[in-house]
N, C-alpha and C positions, 0 to 999 in steps of 0.2 A: 333422613330418608323417610318419606311418608309411607303409610301402610299400603295405599293403592299402588305406589311405585314399586314397593317390595313385591307385591303379588304379580304385577306386570313383568317384573324381572324374572321371577320364578317361571312364569309361563314361557318367556323367551328361552330360558334354559331348557325347558321341556321340549321346545321345538328344535333346538340346536343339537340336543343329544339326549339319550336315555340316562344321563348321568348328572351328578352334581359337581361342584367345583373341584373337589379332590379327585373326581373320577373323569374329568375332561382330559383324558390322556389316552395313549395308545401303546401297544407293545412294540418295542423297537429293538433292533439288533445292536448290542453293545460291542465294544472292541474285542471282548473275549468270547464272543459267540453266544452270549446269553441274552435273554429278552429282559428289558428293563422298562419301567414306566417312564414315559416322557410326556410332559405337558404339551398341549397343542400351542406351540409358540408361533404358528403362522395362521393367517385367516383361512378358514374353511368355508368355501362359498355355499350359501344356503339360499340361493335365489329362488324366487317364486315364479310360477307360471312361465310365461314367454321369456322373462328375464333369464331363466335358467339356460336358454339356448345361447346366451352371449358370454358365458363364462368359459375359461380355457379348458376345464375338465368337468363337464356336467355330471359325470359318474362319481366324482370324488366323495360326495356325501353317502354313496352306496357302497364304498369300498372298505367298509369296516364291519366286523362281526363281533358280537358280544361273547366274551369268553364263557359266560354261563350257558349260552345257547349251544356253543360248540361242545362243551363238556356234557350237557344233557343229551345231545344227539348221540355221542359215543356211548354214554352209559345206557341209553335206551336200547341200543343195538346189542350191547353186551348182555343186558338183562333178558333180551328177547330170546336168547339161546340159539342153538345151532339151526333149528327149523327156520328161523327168520332169515338167516344168512346163507342157507343152503343153495338158494338160487344164484347168489353171487359167486359162491364157490364153484358151481358148475360152469359158469361163464368164464371165470378167471383161471380154471384149471389148465387149459392148454398153454397159456402164456406163462403161468407159474412153472409148469414143467420144463419149459424151454429156457428159463432164466438161470443164470449162474447163482449158486447158493454156497453158504458156508458149510463147515463140516457137520453142523446139526441140521442141515437141510432147510435153512432159513435164508430169506432175502435180506440184504442190507438196506439201509435207508434209501440210498439212491436207486437201487434196483426196484424196490417197492414203489417208489415214486414213478419210475418209468412204466411199470406194469399198470399202475393206476391211470397214468396219462393215456396209455393205449386203450384201456377199458372204456374210459369216458369218451375218448375221441371216436372209437369204433362203434360204440353203442348209441351215443347221442350226437356225435359231432362236436362235443364241447371241448374247449381247451380250458381246463380248470386253472384259475388264477393261483399261482404259487407252485404248480407242478412243472414249471419250466426247469431246465437244467440248473439255472441259478437258484432262485427261490429258496434260499437258505439250505439247500441240499448238501452243502459242504460241511455242515455242522454234525458232529457225531453225537453231541448232547446239547440239550437246550433246557433252560429253566425259565419259568414265568413267575414274576413276582405276584403274590396274591392280590395286590392292589390294582393290577392291570385289569381293566374292565372291557376294553375294546382292542381287537387285533386287526391289523391290516389283513385283508383276505389273501394277500400273497404269502402270509405266514401261516394261515390256518392249516394247510396240509401237514406242515412240519410240526405244528402244535398238536395235531391229532396223533401223529406218529409217536411223539414223546409221551403223551398221556397214555396211549395204549401200551407202550413199552413198560411204563411205570405200573400200570394196572396189572399186566400179565407177569411182571417180574422177570422178563427175559429180553435180551437184545435180539433184534432181527424179527422176521415175520414169516410164519408158516402160512399155508393156504387159508386157514380160518382167520388168522389175524389180518391178512390182506383183504379178505372179504369183509371183515368188520370195518376196516377203513373205508372201503368203497360204499358200504351201507350207510355209514355215518355221514359221508359227503352227500349222498343222495337224500338222506333224511334232512340235512341242513338246507339243501336246495328246496326240498318240498316245504319245509317250515317257512322258509323265506317267501315262497309263492303265496302261502296262506296269509302271511303278514302283509304282503303287498295288496292282495285282494281285499283283505279287511280294511286297510287304509283307504283303498278306492271306495269301498262302500260308505265309510264314514265321511269321507271328503265330499262325495256326491249326495250325501243324505239319504242313501238307499238303506232300508231296513234289512237286517241280516236274515231273519226268518222268512219263509215263504218263497213261492216261485216269482221270478222276475219276468216282466214283459219283454218283447223283442227290442223295444227302444231302450229300456233299462240295460239289457244285456249289451247292446251295441255301445251305449255310453260307457259302460264298465270296461268293455274291451278297448275302446279308444283311450280311456284314461290309463288302463294297464299298459298299453303299448307305449304311451308317452313316458311312463315310468321305466318300463323294461328296456326300451330301445333308445330313449333320449335322456334318461336320467332325471326327469322331473321329480322334485322332492316334495312329496305330499305332506311332510311334517311342517313345512313352511308355506303351503299353498292352500288357499280356500277354494270353494266351488267356483267363484268368479275368476280366480287365477287359472284354474284348469280350463274353463271355457275360453279365456283369453289365449291360453297357450294353444288350444286346439284350433282356434280361428287363425292364429299366426301360422301354424303349420300348413293349414289348408291353402294359404295364400303365398307362403314363402318357401316351402320345401317340396320339391318335385317328387320325392319318394314317398311322401305321406299317403297319398291316395292308394298307391300300390300296397303299402303296409296295412291300411285299413281293409283293403280287399282280401289280402292274405289272411288276416285274422277272421274275417267273416267266412271265408272259404273253409277254414278249419272248423268253425262253429257248425257249418252245414253237415260236417261228417259225423257229429255226435249229437246235435240238437234233435229233440223229439218232436218239436213243434208245440209242446205244452208248457213252454217256459223252462227256466232252469233255476235251481236253488243254489245256495252258497257252495255246497260241496261239489255240485256239477260244474259250477263256474271255475272252481279251483282245478278240477280235472281238465277243463277246457284250456285254461292258461298254461297248464303243464304240456298239453298237446301243442300249443303254440310255441312253447319253449323248445320243443323237440323239432317241430316243423320249420322253425326260424332258420335252422342251419341249412335245410334243403332250399328254402326260399332264397337265402343269400347265396347259395351255391350256384345259382344261375350266373352270378358274376364271375365265379371261379371258371366255369366253362367258357364264358365270354372272353376272359383273359387268354385262356389257352387257344381258342379259335383265332383270336386276333393276332396273337404273336406267331402262331404256326404259319399264318398266311403271309408273314413278312418275307420279302425277297431274300433276306440274309439268313433265314432260319436254317440251321444245320444242327442235328443231334441235340435238340432241346435248348439251343442258344440263338440269340439274335443280337445284331449290332444295337447298342444303346441309342445311337443316333437316329434309328428308325422308330423308336418308341415315343409316341406322342400322346397327349391326353385324349381320352376316349369318352364320349358321352352317349347315353342311350336314354330314351324317354322313360321316366319313372324309376331310373336306376341311378346309382351313384357314379360320379366321374372317376375313371380309372387312370392310372399312370400320371398322377399329379406330382409325384416326387421329383426332387431335384437330383442331379447326379450324386451329390453328397448324401442325400437321403438313401438312394439306392445302395450306396456303399455301406452305410450304417446297417442296412437290412441284411447284408451279407449275400446279395443276389448278383454281384458283378464278378466277372473274371476276364481280365485283359480286354476291357472295353465292351464286353458282351454281357447281356442280361440272361441269367440262367432261369429258364421258364419255370420249372418245378420249385425252385427256391423262392421265386417271387410269389407263386400261387400259395405256397405254404408259409409265407412270412406274415408277421403281424399286420402288415399293410392291408392284407385281404381279410382280416377279421372284422367282425362287427362287435362293438361293445354292448354289454348288457348290464342291468342293475343287479344281476345275480352273481354267483360265485364263479362264473365262467364267461368266456367270450365265444362267439360263434365263428369258427374258422373253416377254411376249406378242408375237405377230407383229404388226408395224405394217402394217395393211391399206393405208395410204397408200403405203408403199414399193412394194407390188405395182402400184398404179395408176401411180406414177411410173415404174416399170420398163417398163411398157407404152409410155408416152410416149417413154422413152429409146430403146427398140428401134425405134419408128416414126420418130423424128426423127433419131437418130444424130448429134446435134450439141448443143453446150451451150445454144444459143439457137434460137428458132423464131419465124416470122412469126405475128402474132396470128390471121390468118385460118386458117392451117393448124392452130394450136393449138385454135381453136374447133371445127373439124371433128373433131379427134381426141378432145377431152374429151367431146364429145357421145356418143361410142361407149363410154365407160368404164363398167364395172359399178360397183356399190357404193352406189347411191342406195337409199332405202327403197322397198319394193315399191309399185308403182303410181305412183311419182313419177319425174320426169325433170328434167333441168337446165332451169331457167326461162330465158326469153328475156332477162330482166333480168340474170341471172348471165352469160350468154353475151355480152351487150352490154358487160359490164365488162372483158372481156379486152383490148381495145385499150389501156385505161388502165394495164395492167400492163407495157406495153412501156417500154423505156428511151427517153427522149426524144431522145437523140443517135442511137442506132442504129435505133430503131424495132422492135427485136426483144425478145421476152420471154425472160428467163433461166429455164431449167428449174429451177435450184436456188437461186433467190433468194427472199427473204422475201415479196415481193408475190404471187408465185404460191402460196406456202405458205399465206398468209392466204386467198386466193381458194379454194384446194382445201378448206380447212376449211369455208368457207361452202357450197361445192358438195357436199361429202361430210361432213356434220357428225358422223356416227358413225364414220367411218373415218379421217379425217385430223385430227391434233391441231392445236390453235390455237397459233401461235407465242407464246412468252412471253419475259420478260426475265430469268428466273432463270438465273444463271450455271452453277450446279453440279447442276442436276436435268435428267433426261430427261423428255419427249422434246425434241429440238432440231431446228430446221430445217436443211436441208443447208448453207446459207450460214454457219451457225455452226461447221461443221466446216471448210469449204473456204476461208473468208475469212481475212484476216490478223487474228488475234484480239488484242485488247488486254488480255487477262486477266492478272492478276498471278500470280506464282509461288505465292503462298499458296493460290490457288484449288484447286490439286491436292490439298493436304492437306485442305482443307475438303470437297471432293468425296468423297474417300476416306472421311472420317469420316461424312458424310451417308449414303453408300451402305451402309457397314458397319452403321450404326445401323438402317437400314430392313431390310436383309437378315437381321439377327440375330433379327428377330421370329419367324421360322419355325423357326430352328435351335436357339434356346435354349428352355429349359423353364420360363421365368418367373422365375428367380432372378437378380438382378443380381450381377455380380462385385464384390468389394471386396478390400482388401488381405488380409483374413483368409482369403479363398479360396485365397491363394497361400502361406499360412504353412506352413513345413516342420515335419514331426514328426521326420524323420530324413533322412539324406543319400541313402538309397536308395529307400525305399518311399513318399516323398511323392508324392501324386497330381498335384501341380503344381510345375513346376521354375521357380525364380526365377532368371532370367538374371543379375541384379545380384549375387546371392549367389555364384553359380558363378564369375562373372568375378573377384570379389574373391579367391576362393580360388585361382583359376588364377594370378592375378598373384603371389600368395605362392608358389605351387608352381613358377612359371617360374624362380625364382632357383636351384632345385636342379639339379645337373648332369645328372640323368637326363632332364630335361624335353625337351631338344632331340631325343633319339632317339625318345621316345614321340610327341612332337608331329609329327615328320616322318612317322612310320609312319601315324598317324591321318590326316594330310593326304593322303598318297598313297592310302590305302584309300578315303577319302571321295570323292576326285576320280575314282578308278578306277571306283567304283560308278556314279557319274552318267554318266561317259563311256561305260561299258559299256551302260547303259540306252539312251542316245541311239543308240549303235551298233546295238543290237537293233532299235530303232524304224525305222532306215533300211533294214532288210532287208525286202523285200516278202513273203517267206515265212518263217515261224518254225516250228521243230519242235524237240521235245525228244527226245534220243536215249534209247533204251531201255537203253543201257549204264550210265547213271548209277545210283547206289545209291538205294534208296527213302528213305533218310534221310541228312541231313548234306550234301545236294547244295547247293553255293553258286551264286551268280549267275554267277560266272565259268565254272563248269562248264556252265551252261546256254548262256551266250554262245558 
């Protein structure tokens, strides 16, 4: 193998992953519930530019997190001390007080996951990958082999929990520990935004230091949205690929102009008119990440309005036969699922579609390249939050609950809770204690009957949202295989909006040559690397790349930990590296 071919191969590996041959692996759940290293034995699509829109799961290359970045985010929050996480504690205190705890006053794994899910959903509208009721929550313990370099984002929350338990030396989570987990997740998301923005700068050839012009900012925003919302992989895309992808979206995707307008509207709210530097652009894209939920929420209200207007609508349900695909200019097409798809989503009952279940299903989420998806806000969580604040305990006397639910908003105009519904409340109480569990299935079923358009009906589907609180906080009997099933189901649904209608096949990943191929086949690269490893110069080159890759990620996490970011004017306008910026 020639020296030039060797170097070209190393460059390809750098594009495909931040890792070398023995590190092209991911953390996976083994049969005993531990995490083990598993090589990538299936191709991972790394398509360039517009080609990215034709693979089956455009977000696949973004659905991995480096274990070093996860560890550093948690450690940085622990080292920051109580002052840094005090704000998280204040926000989490009401739900923490209302959650069931052990004798030491701590939450178990599942209860902590549910509290975190509620925190991120209520604060940002985010559904964090891996905080679903499946998402490895059945595991009481988890170990990660030191050689694992990348984790599926669906396992990251559980990985954080395990690391924190080991660091603190206790099982379960008090308020401070829960706040540390929330802070670490937000830190990871912030660090990833910095990483994406930096990749956008380097791909477009925009210098890091200095203020950017309006055109540069708009180009940066367009490229960021292509990564964030459509999964374009900048590791394998050049400037020409990005321009080609943008031109393709402008002619082929009806939602792209609206998405551009949304990003520019967010820019207007914080732009000073004097240009923006790197730190300000990072703040801008974070605002976009938060506003993206409200932007896509227009479709959530559209779903409710259209279904409520159906002739068969009664108490939050409509006949499935009346549900037809719905189109709106600049918005995604709704109700494209088959009857079988609706069944998998857990939104059907006796031939009727349950409106709040559909609104809160994965089908209404938009995928992102970050650690979360943008889903409809669950109106029932808001009602439950009010009860939690008023009760401040896991259980409540039936008479007190009856008084409180009578004051909740959310019923259809002109209607209130019937006496018949209020008289059912005593039957929800536990026969031994006489109290009603705030997060149990009986109350969840009652809330759906009381608020049929706001509260989803409980269902028995293991891997679909929405779920009742007890399915997070209880001791789950789910099998390990359910995590992979859940990930596959979610990816299939989310890909409907990010793909452009063409399914991926093996020919989509066929290589024309070693350098210009728009999709990198990991299997082919691994085989070539194994052959190349036998050569003496491998150890030096591999070590160099390993150090460079780890330094780049650690540097990004370090930047994210700093409260104020600024680019010095002493840097040159071109050729400035990330380490110069840090």
